[in-house]
Every structure is written in C-alpha cells, then in structure tokens.
C-alpha positions as CSV (number, residue, x, y, z in Angstrom):
1,X,-66.0,-55.4,-72.6
2,X,-67.2,-58.8,-73.7
3,X,-65.4,-61.1,-76.0
4,X,-66.1,-64.2,-78.1
5,X,-62.5,-65.4,-77.9
6,X,-63.3,-68.5,-76.0
7,X,-66.1,-69.4,-78.5
8,X,-63.8,-68.9,-81.5
9,X,-60.8,-70.6,-79.8
10,X,-63.0,-73.7,-79.2
11,X,-64.0,-73.8,-82.9
12,X,-60.3,-73.9,-83.7
13,X,-59.6,-76.5,-81.0
14,X,-56.9,-74.2,-79.5
15,X,-56.0,-74.1,-75.8
16,X,-55.4,-70.7,-74.1
17,X,-51.7,-71.5,-74.1
18,X,-51.6,-72.3,-77.8
19,X,-53.4,-69.1,-78.7
20,X,-51.1,-67.2,-76.5
21,X,-48.1,-68.7,-78.3
22,X,-49.5,-67.8,-81.7
23,X,-50.0,-64.2,-80.8
24,X,-46.9,-63.8,-78.6
25,X,-48.4,-63.2,-75.2
26,X,-48.6,-65.1,-71.9
27,X,-51.5,-67.5,-71.3
28,X,-52.6,-65.2,-68.5
29,X,-53.2,-62.5,-71.0
30,X,-55.6,-64.7,-72.9
31,X,-57.4,-65.6,-69.6
32,X,-57.9,-61.9,-68.9
33,X,-59.0,-61.2,-72.4
34,X,-61.6,-63.9,-72.3
35,X,-62.9,-62.7,-69.0
36,X,-63.2,-59.1,-70.3
37,X,-60.7,-57.9,-67.7
38,X,-58.1,-56.6,-70.2
39,X,-58.5,-54.2,-73.0
40,X,-56.0,-55.3,-75.7
41,X,-54.0,-52.9,-77.9
42,X,-55.2,-52.6,-81.5
43,X,-52.3,-54.7,-82.6
44,X,-53.1,-57.6,-80.1
45,X,-56.8,-57.5,-81.0
46,X,-55.9,-57.7,-84.7
47,X,-53.5,-60.6,-84.1
48,X,-56.0,-62.6,-82.0
49,X,-58.8,-62.0,-84.5
50,X,-56.5,-63.0,-87.4
51,X,-55.5,-66.3,-85.6
52,X,-59.1,-67.1,-84.9
53,X,-60.2,-66.4,-88.5
54,X,-62.6,-63.5,-87.7
55,X,-62.6,-59.7,-87.4
56,X,-62.1,-57.5,-84.4
57,X,-65.7,-56.3,-84.6
58,X,-66.9,-59.9,-84.3
59,X,-64.6,-60.9,-81.6
60,X,-64.8,-57.9,-79.2
61,X,-67.9,-56.1,-77.9
62,X,-66.9,-52.8,-76.4
63,X,-68.9,-50.6,-74.0
64,X,-72.7,-50.6,-74.1
65,X,-73.1,-52.1,-77.5
66,X,-75.5,-54.5,-75.9
67,X,-76.1,-58.1,-77.0
68,X,-74.6,-59.8,-80.0
69,X,-76.0,-62.4,-82.3
70,X,-74.0,-65.5,-82.9
71,X,-73.7,-66.3,-86.6
72,X,-72.0,-69.1,-88.4
73,X,-68.9,-68.1,-90.2
C-alpha cells in the first residue's frame, strides 16, 4: 500500500505527532502508515483523510492500482 499522508500532512504543516494526536493514535502509527507498513482500519483511514482535508481514495493507494497523479486540491 502506498499513501500520500506525508504530502498532505506537509501541506497542513503538521508533524507526525500532531496528526497522531488529532486522530487519537501514537506517532509510531503515523510513521508506519506513511511508510505503507500498516493497513489502517476504515475508521482510522477516514479520520486521517478528514483531518488532512481529503478523501480516503486520494490518500491511500491499495494493491496494484499503479501510479497516481498528483492534483491540486
């Protein structure tokens, strides 16, 4: 799984710790999410997307969906 969490987090000027606090997880969870080493629950994926002002589909690339195109939002 690939994610765009780091990209969207940077747009919001949030640290990993700040995002973790906003969604109620440990900073390490955000680290693993950004690295694609942790598949979040639907609830966590929704919370992260909501805090970053985007959608789950934009934030997470699951499986063999290939490449994504960066768009301005």
